[in-house]
Residue, then its C-alpha position, 0 to 999 in steps of 0.5 A: m550122109g555127104s561131108y559138107t562145108l562147114d557154111e552149107v553146114i551151118k546153111r543147113w542147120t539154120r534151116g531145119d535139114m540138120t539135128t543138132e547130133q548130125v550137125v556136130g558129127q559134121t564138123l568132127l570129119i570137118v575138123q579133123d580134116m582141118a587137122r591132117r591138111v595142118g599136119t602135113l603143112e606142118k610136115m612140109w615146112e619142118e622138112e623145108r626149115n631142114g633142109r634150108k639149115v643142112g644145105k647153109n650148112e653144105g656151103e658154109a663146110 
């Protein structure tokens, strides 16, 4: 089974096309992907924030 969007999972489960176990598995895959994406954004934000601080310090010196 491929991975679905959260809306697709809900629709399929509501129609009875997926078991509870399948819904839990798909939901965990969605949460895992979201956690990876948030981690990437946090890393980018922190790098940008640190870059700005370095730039300010260099400019003030």
